[in-house]
C-alpha positions as CSV (number, residue, x, y, z in Angstrom):
1,M,-14.9,23.9,2.9
2,L,-13.4,20.4,2.4
3,Y,-10.0,19.5,1.2
4,G,-8.8,16.1,0.1
5,Q,-6.1,14.4,2.1
6,G,-2.8,14.5,0.4
7,A,0.9,13.8,1.1
8,G,1.3,17.3,2.5
9,G,0.2,19.0,5.7
10,T,-2.2,21.9,6.5
11,I,-1.8,25.0,8.6
12,Q,-5.1,26.6,9.7
13,G,-6.4,28.8,12.5
14,T,-8.2,31.9,13.6
15,V,-6.9,35.5,13.7
16,T,-8.2,37.7,16.6
17,D,-7.3,41.0,18.2
18,G,-6.4,41.6,21.8
19,T,-10.1,41.6,22.9
20,G,-10.8,38.3,21.3
21,A,-12.7,39.7,18.3
22,V,-12.1,38.0,15.0
23,I,-10.1,39.8,12.3
24,P,-11.3,39.3,8.7
25,G,-9.0,40.1,5.8
26,A,-5.7,39.4,7.5
27,T,-2.9,38.1,5.3
28,I,-1.2,34.9,6.3
29,L,2.1,34.1,4.6
30,A,3.8,30.7,5.2
31,T,7.4,30.4,4.0
32,N,9.3,27.1,3.8
33,M,12.6,27.8,5.5
34,E,14.4,25.1,3.5
35,T,13.1,25.7,0.0
36,N,11.7,29.3,0.3
37,L,8.4,28.1,-1.1
38,Q,5.7,30.6,-0.1
39,R,1.9,30.2,0.2
40,T,-0.6,32.9,1.2
41,A,-4.1,32.9,2.5
42,E,-6.6,35.5,3.8
43,S,-8.8,35.2,6.9
44,N,-12.5,35.1,6.1
45,S,-15.4,36.9,7.8
46,A,-15.1,34.5,10.8
47,G,-11.3,35.2,11.1
48,L,-10.6,31.7,9.8
49,Y,-7.8,30.8,7.3
50,V,-6.5,27.5,5.8
51,L,-3.3,26.8,4.0
52,P,-3.8,23.2,2.6
53,N,-1.4,20.8,0.9
54,L,1.9,22.3,2.2
55,P,5.0,20.1,1.6
56,P,6.5,18.8,4.9
57,G,9.2,21.0,6.3
58,T,9.9,23.9,8.7
59,Y,7.9,27.1,8.1
60,R,7.9,30.8,9.1
61,V,4.4,32.1,9.4
62,H,3.6,35.8,9.2
63,V,0.2,37.2,9.9
64,S,-0.4,40.9,9.0
65,M,-3.3,43.4,8.9
66,Q,-3.4,47.1,8.5
67,G,-3.6,48.8,11.9
68,F,-2.0,45.9,13.7
69,Q,1.5,44.7,14.5
70,T,2.7,41.8,12.3
71,S,3.0,38.4,14.1
72,A,5.8,36.1,13.1
73,R,6.0,32.4,14.1
74,E,9.4,30.9,13.6
75,N,10.4,27.2,13.2
76,V,6.9,25.8,12.7
77,A,7.4,22.1,11.9
78,L,5.0,20.4,9.6
79,V,5.0,16.7,8.7
80,V,3.1,14.5,6.4
81,G,-0.7,14.3,7.1
82,Q,-0.6,16.8,10.0
83,E,-3.2,19.5,10.5
84,L,-1.5,22.3,12.5
85,V,-3.9,24.7,14.3
86,L,-2.1,28.0,14.5
87,N,-4.3,30.6,16.2
88,T,-2.9,34.2,16.2
89,T,-3.6,37.3,18.2
90,L,-2.7,40.6,16.7
91,Q,-1.9,43.6,18.8
92,V,-2.8,47.2,17.8
93,G,0.1,49.0,16.2
94,E,1.9,49.7,13.0
95,I,2.1,46.9,10.5
96,T,5.8,47.5,10.2
97,Q,6.2,46.5,13.8
98,T,6.8,42.7,14.2
99,V,6.1,40.5,17.2
100,T,8.2,37.3,16.9
101,V,6.9,34.2,18.7
102,T,9.6,31.5,19.1
103,G,7.6,28.9,21.2
104,E,6.7,25.7,19.6
105,A,3.2,25.5,18.1
106,S,0.8,22.8,19.3
107,L,0.1,20.2,16.6
108,V,-3.6,19.3,16.5
109,N,-5.0,16.7,14.1
110,T,-8.6,17.7,13.5
111,S,-9.4,14.7,11.3
112,T,-10.4,11.9,13.6
113,A,-10.8,9.4,10.7
114,Q,-7.2,9.9,9.5
115,V,-4.4,7.5,10.5
116,A,-0.9,8.9,9.8
117,G,2.6,8.1,10.9
118,L,6.0,9.6,10.6
119,V,9.3,7.7,10.7
120,G,11.9,10.2,12.0
121,E,15.5,10.5,10.9
122,H,16.7,9.0,14.3
123,Q,14.7,5.8,13.6
124,V,16.1,5.5,10.1
125,R,19.7,6.0,11.4
126,D,19.4,3.6,14.3
127,L,17.4,0.7,12.8
128,P,19.3,-2.2,11.1
129,L,17.8,-1.8,7.6
130,N,18.5,-4.7,5.3
131,G,18.9,-3.4,1.8
132,R,18.3,0.3,2.8
133,S,14.9,0.4,1.1
134,F,12.2,2.8,2.3
135,D,9.6,0.0,2.3
136,N,11.3,-1.5,5.3
137,L,9.9,1.4,7.3
138,I,6.3,1.2,6.2
139,T,5.2,-1.3,8.8
140,L,6.5,1.0,11.6
141,N,3.3,3.0,11.1
142,P,0.0,2.0,12.6
143,G,-2.5,-0.1,10.6
144,T,0.1,-1.5,8.1
145,V,0.9,-5.1,7.4
146,N,3.4,-6.6,5.0
147,T,1.4,-9.1,2.9
148,T,4.2,-10.2,0.5
149,A,4.4,-13.7,1.9
150,T,0.7,-14.3,1.5
151,K,0.7,-13.1,-2.1
152,Q,3.7,-15.3,-3.1
153,A,2.0,-18.3,-1.5
154,A,-1.2,-17.8,-3.5
155,S,0.7,-17.2,-6.8
156,S,3.1,-19.3,-8.8
157,S,5.1,-16.2,-9.9
158,S,7.2,-14.4,-7.4
159,S,7.4,-10.6,-7.6
160,L,10.4,-8.7,-6.3
161,G,8.3,-6.0,-4.9
162,N,6.8,-6.0,-1.3
163,Y,3.1,-5.6,-0.8
164,F,1.3,-3.9,2.0
165,S,-2.2,-3.7,3.4
166,V,-3.0,-0.4,5.1
167,S,-6.0,-0.3,7.5
168,G,-7.3,-3.6,6.0
169,R,-7.4,-2.3,2.4
170,R,-6.2,-4.3,-0.6
171,P,-2.5,-3.7,-1.6
172,G,-3.7,-2.7,-5.1
173,E,-5.3,0.4,-3.6
174,N,-2.0,1.8,-2.3
175,L,-0.3,4.8,-4.0
176,F,3.3,5.6,-3.3
177,L,4.6,9.1,-3.9
178,W,8.4,9.4,-4.3
179,N,9.6,13.0,-5.0
180,G,6.3,13.7,-6.6
181,L,6.3,10.6,-8.8
182,E,3.4,8.2,-8.4
183,F,3.9,4.4,-8.0
184,P,0.5,2.5,-8.0
185,G,0.3,-0.4,-5.7
186,G,-0.7,-4.0,-6.5
187,S,1.0,-4.3,-9.8
188,N,1.7,-7.7,-11.4
189,M,4.6,-6.5,-13.4
190,G,7.1,-8.0,-11.0
191,S,9.3,-5.0,-10.6
192,S,11.4,-4.2,-7.6
193,A,9.5,-1.5,-5.7
194,P,6.4,-1.8,-3.5
195,G,3.4,-2.7,-5.7
196,G,5.3,-2.4,-9.0
197,G,7.1,0.9,-9.2
198,Q,10.9,1.2,-9.7
199,R,12.6,1.2,-6.3
200,A,14.6,4.2,-5.2
201,D,16.9,3.1,-2.5
202,A,17.8,5.5,0.4
203,R,21.3,6.9,0.2
204,D,23.4,9.0,2.5
C-alpha cells in the first residue's frame, strides 16, 4: 500500500506477542497530546499497521488486543516528513492491564528518496532573523537555494516575495502550507510571501 508524501508524519510498525508471532486485528490508537486529535488503525494479517498523514506533535500510542495487556507509549515525538517505526510486543494478560513504555522511540525514515528537514525552536530563537519571516529558515534545510536574486536579474519587475529551488526543481513547483492554507510557488503577482502568497510573519 502506497501513501503520498504530505506535510504530516507517519507511525507504522508490527504487533507481535512474546514469542515473536504476529498479532492480526490489534487496535492501535494514536492521540496527539497537545490537540487531543485521535487516529486509529488495525494490524493486518501480517501484524502490520500504518497511521499516515499525522500532524506533527507529541503522541500517546496505545496498542490493545483481547487476551493481551495493553501497551502504552508516551511522548512519541513526530515531526514533518518523518516515518516513525514503532514495533510493539504485547504480553498475555487482561486487556485492562496496561504496560507503559516511557523510553524514546527510534525514528526511522523508510523512504530513501525523501529529503526532509526540521528547523527546531532553539534555532529559531538563537538565529538573528531579519524581518522575522519563516522564509529566512528555508535554506537551513538540505537541497534548498534562494533564487530571488537570479529571478530579479532576469526580470525588469521586482517581486517582494523570495523564491526557492528545492532539490534543483523550479520555484514554480513549490507549494507552501501555512496552518493548512496553500500558497503556490512561482507566482508573478508580486506579493510579499514566498512565491506569491500573503506573508504570515512569525510572532511571539
